[in-house]
C-alpha atoms as an extended CHARMM CRD file, in Angstrom:
* protein
*
       168  EXT
         1         1  MET       CA            -21.6340000000      -11.3560000000       25.6840000000  PROA      1               0.0000000000
         2         2  LYS       CA            -22.0290000000      -14.5670000000       23.1210000000  PROA      2               0.0000000000
         3         3  ASN       CA            -21.8710000000      -11.7240000000       20.1630000000  PROA      3               0.0000000000
         4         4  VAL       CA            -18.6100000000      -10.5220000000       21.6660000000  PROA      4               0.0000000000
         5         5  GLU       CA            -17.2950000000      -14.0910000000       22.1470000000  PROA      5               0.0000000000
         6         6  SER       CA            -18.1750000000      -14.7100000000       18.1710000000  PROA      6               0.0000000000
         7         7  LEU       CA            -16.7800000000      -11.5330000000       17.1800000000  PROA      7               0.0000000000
         8         8  LEU       CA            -13.5050000000      -11.9040000000       19.2630000000  PROA      8               0.0000000000
         9         9  ASP       CA            -13.2770000000      -15.3940000000       17.3270000000  PROA      9               0.0000000000
        10        10  LYS       CA            -13.4590000000      -13.9580000000       14.1470000000  PROA      10              0.0000000000
        11        11  ILE       CA            -10.9290000000      -11.5340000000       14.8270000000  PROA      11              0.0000000000
        12        12  LYS       CA             -8.6570000000      -14.3250000000       15.8520000000  PROA      12              0.0000000000
        13        13  LYS       CA             -8.9980000000      -16.5270000000       13.1810000000  PROA      13              0.0000000000
        14        14  TYR       CA             -8.4650000000      -13.2430000000       10.8800000000  PROA      14              0.0000000000
        15        15  TRP       CA             -5.3650000000      -12.0390000000       12.1290000000  PROA      15              0.0000000000
        16        16  ASN       CA             -4.1500000000      -15.5190000000       13.6770000000  PROA      16              0.0000000000
        17        17  GLU       CA             -2.9750000000      -14.1580000000       17.0190000000  PROA      17              0.0000000000
        18        18  ASP       CA             -3.8280000000      -14.7510000000       20.7600000000  PROA      18              0.0000000000
        19        19  LEU       CA             -5.8910000000      -12.1300000000       22.3770000000  PROA      19              0.0000000000
        20        20  GLU       CA             -5.0460000000      -12.5230000000       26.1350000000  PROA      20              0.0000000000
        21        21  LEU       CA             -8.6460000000      -11.1360000000       27.7290000000  PROA      21              0.0000000000
        22        22  GLU       CA             -9.3620000000      -12.1170000000       31.1000000000  PROA      22              0.0000000000
        23        23  ASN       CA            -13.0150000000      -10.9880000000       30.7400000000  PROA      23              0.0000000000
        24        24  TYR       CA            -14.9220000000      -10.7430000000       27.8180000000  PROA      24              0.0000000000
        25        25  GLU       CA            -17.0970000000       -8.4530000000       29.7360000000  PROA      25              0.0000000000
        26        26  ASP       CA            -14.5350000000       -6.0300000000       29.9430000000  PROA      26              0.0000000000
        27        27  ILE       CA            -14.4460000000       -5.6710000000       25.7610000000  PROA      27              0.0000000000
        28        28  SER       CA            -17.5160000000       -3.9330000000       24.2300000000  PROA      28              0.0000000000
        29        29  ARG       CA            -18.3670000000       -4.3320000000       20.6490000000  PROA      29              0.0000000000
        30        30  SER       CA            -17.6930000000       -1.1680000000       19.6760000000  PROA      30              0.0000000000
        31        31  ASP       CA            -13.9900000000       -1.2280000000       20.7480000000  PROA      31              0.0000000000
        32        32  LEU       CA            -13.5140000000       -4.4970000000       18.8190000000  PROA      32              0.0000000000
        33        33  VAL       CA            -15.0140000000       -3.2430000000       15.7910000000  PROA      33              0.0000000000
        34        34  LEU       CA            -12.1890000000       -0.1130000000       16.2730000000  PROA      34              0.0000000000
        35        35  GLU       CA             -9.6210000000       -2.1050000000       16.6520000000  PROA      35              0.0000000000
        36        36  GLU       CA            -10.3450000000       -3.8280000000       13.4230000000  PROA      36              0.0000000000
        37        37  ALA       CA            -10.9150000000       -0.8230000000       11.8270000000  PROA      37              0.0000000000
        38        38  ARG       CA             -7.7200000000        0.5130000000       13.0520000000  PROA      38              0.0000000000
        39        39  ARG       CA             -5.4560000000       -2.5190000000       12.1570000000  PROA      39              0.0000000000
        40        40  LEU       CA             -7.5700000000       -2.4710000000        8.7430000000  PROA      40              0.0000000000
        41        41  PHE       CA             -6.5160000000        1.3710000000        8.0100000000  PROA      41              0.0000000000
        42        42  ASP       CA             -2.3920000000        0.1520000000        9.7450000000  PROA      42              0.0000000000
        43        43  TRP       CA             -2.4050000000       -2.8640000000        6.8410000000  PROA      43              0.0000000000
        44        44  GLU       CA             -3.6640000000       -0.1110000000        3.9630000000  PROA      44              0.0000000000
        45        45  GLU       CA             -0.7600000000        1.9110000000        5.5840000000  PROA      45              0.0000000000
        46        46  ASP       CA              1.8210000000       -0.6840000000        5.2430000000  PROA      46              0.0000000000
        47        47  ARG       CA              0.8290000000       -2.0330000000        1.8280000000  PROA      47              0.0000000000
        48        48  ARG       CA              1.5690000000        2.1380000000        0.7480000000  PROA      48              0.0000000000
        49        49  LYS       CA              4.7010000000        1.4800000000        2.1130000000  PROA      49              0.0000000000
        50        50  THR       CA              5.1020000000       -1.8610000000        0.6500000000  PROA      50              0.0000000000
        51        51  ILE       CA              4.3150000000       -0.6370000000       -3.2120000000  PROA      51              0.0000000000
        52        52  GLU       CA              6.6060000000        2.6520000000       -2.8070000000  PROA      52              0.0000000000
        53        53  ASN       CA              9.8010000000        0.8350000000       -1.8280000000  PROA      53              0.0000000000
        54        54  LYS       CA              9.3700000000       -2.3730000000       -4.1520000000  PROA      54              0.0000000000
        55        55  THR       CA              8.6060000000        1.1070000000       -6.9660000000  PROA      55              0.0000000000
        56        56  ARG       CA             11.8590000000        2.0560000000       -5.7540000000  PROA      56              0.0000000000
        57        57  MET       CA             13.9250000000       -0.7800000000       -6.2140000000  PROA      57              0.0000000000
        58        58  LEU       CA             12.7200000000       -1.2300000000       -9.7790000000  PROA      58              0.0000000000
        59        59  ILE       CA             13.7070000000        2.1690000000      -10.5310000000  PROA      59              0.0000000000
        60        60  GLY       CA             17.3410000000        1.7540000000       -9.3780000000  PROA      60              0.0000000000
        61        61  ILE       CA             16.8230000000       -1.7190000000      -11.7600000000  PROA      61              0.0000000000
        62        62  ASN       CA             16.3740000000        0.4710000000      -14.7060000000  PROA      62              0.0000000000
        63        63  ALA       CA             18.9280000000        3.2720000000      -13.6250000000  PROA      63              0.0000000000
        64        64  LEU       CA             21.1640000000        0.0140000000      -13.5230000000  PROA      64              0.0000000000
        65        65  ILE       CA             19.6550000000       -1.6920000000      -16.8520000000  PROA      65              0.0000000000
        66        66  ILE       CA             19.8720000000        2.0070000000      -18.6640000000  PROA      66              0.0000000000
        67        67  SER       CA             23.8740000000        2.8000000000      -17.5350000000  PROA      67              0.0000000000
        68        68  ILE       CA             24.8100000000       -0.9690000000      -18.2680000000  PROA      68              0.0000000000
        69        69  THR       CA             23.7840000000       -0.4560000000      -22.0470000000  PROA      69              0.0000000000
        70        70  ALA       CA             25.0430000000        2.7770000000      -22.8280000000  PROA      70              0.0000000000
        71        71  GLY       CA             28.6780000000        1.7500000000      -20.7250000000  PROA      71              0.0000000000
        72        72  PHE       CA             29.0610000000       -0.9120000000      -23.0130000000  PROA      72              0.0000000000
        73        73  GLY       CA             28.2540000000        1.2430000000      -25.8490000000  PROA      73              0.0000000000
        74        74  LEU       CA             25.7580000000       -1.1780000000      -26.9100000000  PROA      74              0.0000000000
        75        75  SER       CA             23.7760000000        0.1140000000      -30.2430000000  PROA      75              0.0000000000
        76        76  GLY       CA             21.1710000000       -1.3230000000      -32.6180000000  PROA      76              0.0000000000
        77        77  THR       CA             17.4130000000       -1.2650000000      -33.0540000000  PROA      77              0.0000000000
        78        78  LEU       CA             16.9980000000       -4.0500000000      -30.0800000000  PROA      78              0.0000000000
        79        79  ILE       CA             19.1990000000       -1.5680000000      -27.7170000000  PROA      79              0.0000000000
        80        80  ASN       CA             17.0420000000        1.1150000000      -28.2100000000  PROA      80              0.0000000000
        81        81  PHE       CA             14.1230000000       -0.9710000000      -27.4260000000  PROA      81              0.0000000000
        82        82  VAL       CA             15.9660000000       -1.4860000000      -24.2470000000  PROA      82              0.0000000000
        83        83  LEU       CA             16.6580000000        1.7690000000      -23.4170000000  PROA      83              0.0000000000
        84        84  LEU       CA             12.7720000000        3.2700000000      -24.2100000000  PROA      84              0.0000000000
        85        85  SER       CA             11.1800000000        0.1310000000      -22.4020000000  PROA      85              0.0000000000
        86        86  SER       CA             13.4560000000        1.0930000000      -19.1290000000  PROA      86              0.0000000000
        87        87  LEU       CA             13.3720000000        4.8160000000      -19.4910000000  PROA      87              0.0000000000
        88        88  LEU       CA              9.6530000000        4.7160000000      -19.8090000000  PROA      88              0.0000000000
        89        89  SER       CA              9.7540000000        1.8730000000      -16.6200000000  PROA      89              0.0000000000
        90        90  ALA       CA             11.6130000000        4.6040000000      -14.8690000000  PROA      90              0.0000000000
        91        91  VAL       CA              9.1720000000        7.5510000000      -15.5230000000  PROA      91              0.0000000000
        92        92  ILE       CA              6.0880000000        5.2160000000      -14.9150000000  PROA      92              0.0000000000
        93        93  GLY       CA              8.0170000000        4.1590000000      -11.6370000000  PROA      93              0.0000000000
        94        94  VAL       CA              8.1000000000        7.6380000000      -10.4110000000  PROA      94              0.0000000000
        95        95  LEU       CA              4.4690000000        8.2410000000      -10.3710000000  PROA      95              0.0000000000
        96        96  PRO       CA              3.6220000000        6.0220000000       -7.5090000000  PROA      96              0.0000000000
        97        97  LEU       CA              6.3380000000        7.9470000000       -5.2230000000  PROA      97              0.0000000000
        98        98  LEU       CA              4.7100000000       11.1830000000       -6.1810000000  PROA      98              0.0000000000
        99        99  ASN       CA              2.8050000000       12.9520000000       -2.9030000000  PROA      99              0.0000000000
       100       100  TRP       CA             -0.5060000000       11.2220000000       -3.1950000000  PROA      100             0.0000000000
       101       101  LYS       CA             -3.2410000000       12.7140000000       -1.0560000000  PROA      101             0.0000000000
       102       102  TYR       CA             -3.9600000000       10.4670000000        1.5840000000  PROA      102             0.0000000000
       103       103  GLN       CA             -7.0880000000       10.0790000000        4.4930000000  PROA      103             0.0000000000
       104       104  ARG       CA             -6.6750000000        9.8700000000        7.8320000000  PROA      104             0.0000000000
       105       105  PRO       CA             -9.7440000000        9.0640000000       10.0910000000  PROA      105             0.0000000000
       106       106  VAL       CA             -8.9440000000       11.7270000000       12.9580000000  PROA      106             0.0000000000
       107       107  ASP       CA             -7.1740000000       15.0420000000       12.1210000000  PROA      107             0.0000000000
       108       108  TYR       CA             -5.4930000000       17.2000000000       14.9150000000  PROA      108             0.0000000000
       109       109  GLU       CA             -8.4940000000       19.4470000000       14.2160000000  PROA      109             0.0000000000
       110       110  ASP       CA            -11.0900000000       16.6190000000       15.0000000000  PROA      110             0.0000000000
       111       111  ILE       CA             -9.6550000000       15.1080000000       18.6500000000  PROA      111             0.0000000000
       112       112  TYR       CA            -11.3810000000       18.0030000000       20.4570000000  PROA      112             0.0000000000
       113       113  PRO       CA            -14.2310000000       18.3410000000       18.9860000000  PROA      113             0.0000000000
       114       114  LEU       CA            -14.7620000000       14.1230000000       19.2770000000  PROA      114             0.0000000000
       115       115  SER       CA            -14.0070000000       15.0370000000       23.2650000000  PROA      115             0.0000000000
       116       116  GLU       CA            -17.2900000000       17.1150000000       23.5510000000  PROA      116             0.0000000000
       117       117  LYS       CA            -19.5960000000       14.2650000000       21.9160000000  PROA      117             0.0000000000
       118       118  SER       CA            -20.9800000000       11.5210000000       23.7150000000  PROA      118             0.0000000000
       119       119  SER       CA            -19.0410000000        8.7690000000       23.6390000000  PROA      119             0.0000000000
       120       120  TYR       CA            -21.8320000000        6.7380000000       21.7360000000  PROA      120             0.0000000000
       121       121  ASP       CA            -21.5220000000        9.6670000000       18.9480000000  PROA      121             0.0000000000
       122       122  SER       CA            -17.1950000000        9.7040000000       18.6060000000  PROA      122             0.0000000000
       123       123  GLU       CA            -17.2930000000        6.2300000000       18.2430000000  PROA      123             0.0000000000
       124       124  ARG       CA            -19.9250000000        6.3970000000       15.3660000000  PROA      124             0.0000000000
       125       125  MET       CA            -17.9870000000        9.0300000000       13.7940000000  PROA      125             0.0000000000
       126       126  VAL       CA            -14.4540000000        7.7160000000       14.3820000000  PROA      126             0.0000000000
       127       127  LEU       CA            -15.7470000000        4.1840000000       12.8040000000  PROA      127             0.0000000000
       128       128  ARG       CA            -17.4610000000        6.3410000000       10.0140000000  PROA      128             0.0000000000
       129       129  ASN       CA            -13.9590000000        8.0660000000        9.1310000000  PROA      129             0.0000000000
       130       130  TYR       CA            -12.3360000000        4.7470000000        9.6690000000  PROA      130             0.0000000000
       131       131  ARG       CA            -14.1450000000        3.2650000000        6.9730000000  PROA      131             0.0000000000
       132       132  GLU       CA            -14.0550000000        6.0640000000        4.1770000000  PROA      132             0.0000000000
       133       133  SER       CA            -10.2470000000        6.7280000000        4.9410000000  PROA      133             0.0000000000
       134       134  ILE       CA             -9.7340000000        3.2110000000        4.4860000000  PROA      134             0.0000000000
       135       135  LYS       CA            -11.5250000000        3.1310000000        1.4270000000  PROA      135             0.0000000000
       136       136  TRP       CA            -10.0470000000        6.1300000000        0.0970000000  PROA      136             0.0000000000
       137       137  ASN       CA             -6.7050000000        4.7190000000        0.5530000000  PROA      137             0.0000000000
       138       138  LYS       CA             -7.4660000000        1.5470000000       -0.6520000000  PROA      138             0.0000000000
       139       139  TRP       CA             -8.1560000000        3.2200000000       -3.8980000000  PROA      139             0.0000000000
       140       140  ILE       CA             -5.1710000000        5.2930000000       -3.8970000000  PROA      140             0.0000000000
       141       141  ASN       CA             -2.8630000000        2.1670000000       -3.1730000000  PROA      141             0.0000000000
       142       142  GLY       CA             -4.7340000000       -0.1030000000       -6.0720000000  PROA      142             0.0000000000
       143       143  ILE       CA             -3.7380000000        2.6410000000       -9.0180000000  PROA      143             0.0000000000
       144       144  LYS       CA             -0.4290000000        2.7780000000       -7.3520000000  PROA      144             0.0000000000
       145       145  TYR       CA             -0.0850000000       -1.1070000000       -7.2700000000  PROA      145             0.0000000000
       146       146  ASP       CA             -1.3880000000       -0.9690000000      -11.1730000000  PROA      146             0.0000000000
       147       147  LEU       CA              1.4510000000        1.6080000000      -12.0930000000  PROA      147             0.0000000000
       148       148  PHE       CA              4.0450000000       -0.6160000000      -10.2430000000  PROA      148             0.0000000000
       149       149  LYS       CA              2.6500000000       -3.7500000000      -12.0620000000  PROA      149             0.0000000000
       150       150  PHE       CA              3.4680000000       -1.0940000000      -15.5410000000  PROA      150             0.0000000000
       151       151  SER       CA              6.3980000000       -0.5300000000      -14.3290000000  PROA      151             0.0000000000
       152       152  LEU       CA              7.3990000000       -4.3010000000      -13.6560000000  PROA      152             0.0000000000
       153       153  GLY       CA              6.3090000000       -5.2160000000      -17.2300000000  PROA      153             0.0000000000
       154       154  SER       CA              8.0280000000       -3.0510000000      -18.4850000000  PROA      154             0.0000000000
       155       155  THR       CA             11.2900000000       -3.5750000000      -16.7330000000  PROA      155             0.0000000000
       156       156  ILE       CA             10.9630000000       -7.2570000000      -17.3920000000  PROA      156             0.0000000000
       157       157  SER       CA             10.3070000000       -6.1990000000      -21.1160000000  PROA      157             0.0000000000
       158       158  SER       CA             14.2090000000       -4.6560000000      -21.1200000000  PROA      158             0.0000000000
       159       159  MET       CA             15.8170000000       -7.2230000000      -19.0520000000  PROA      159             0.0000000000
       160       160  VAL       CA             14.4040000000      -10.4210000000      -21.5870000000  PROA      160             0.0000000000
       161       161  LEU       CA             15.5640000000       -7.5050000000      -24.5880000000  PROA      161             0.0000000000
       162       162  LEU       CA             18.8960000000       -6.8640000000      -22.9740000000  PROA      162             0.0000000000
       163       163  SER       CA             19.6550000000      -10.1600000000      -22.2830000000  PROA      163             0.0000000000
       164       164  LEU       CA             18.8840000000      -11.3040000000      -26.4560000000  PROA      164             0.0000000000
       165       165  LYS       CA             21.1260000000       -8.8960000000      -27.2970000000  PROA      165             0.0000000000
       166       166  VAL       CA             23.6180000000      -10.3670000000      -24.8880000000  PROA      166             0.0000000000
       167       167  LEU       CA             23.1250000000      -13.6430000000      -26.1620000000  PROA      167             0.0000000000
       168       168  LEU       CA             22.7410000000      -13.0650000000      -30.1340000000  PROA      168             0.0000000000
């Protein structure tokens, strides 16, 4: 019971939430661990959505930069760099939006076989699947985030070059 209380305290501190539980004995350690795994998985899912939304915003900004540059008929070597940088940013920005293969801890086909296993075996299998899914999804999100950062850097350089052209 003391282990469950200390684990619960760690989870409360980590998530900064008030967990209202009447009795610690009603909670098994595996339930807490599975709940924490689910939260980490959901966090990684939210991270994916955030990266994709920010990437969409960057693509829009680059389209605006290209439109402004072409619309005002600006020309010259500096403008060519602006266009090239914005175009590169937009192309790189599309990559995180492609259909990447994310893992799920439990697929539709796994539900029935899980129900036939013992509770202990099912929990271990689901926990192992969560761990593998989180690890894989985190790796994919890392790649997408690196592409986003490159696209952001290219967008910023386009904006700086365009500002220099306008000011000079």
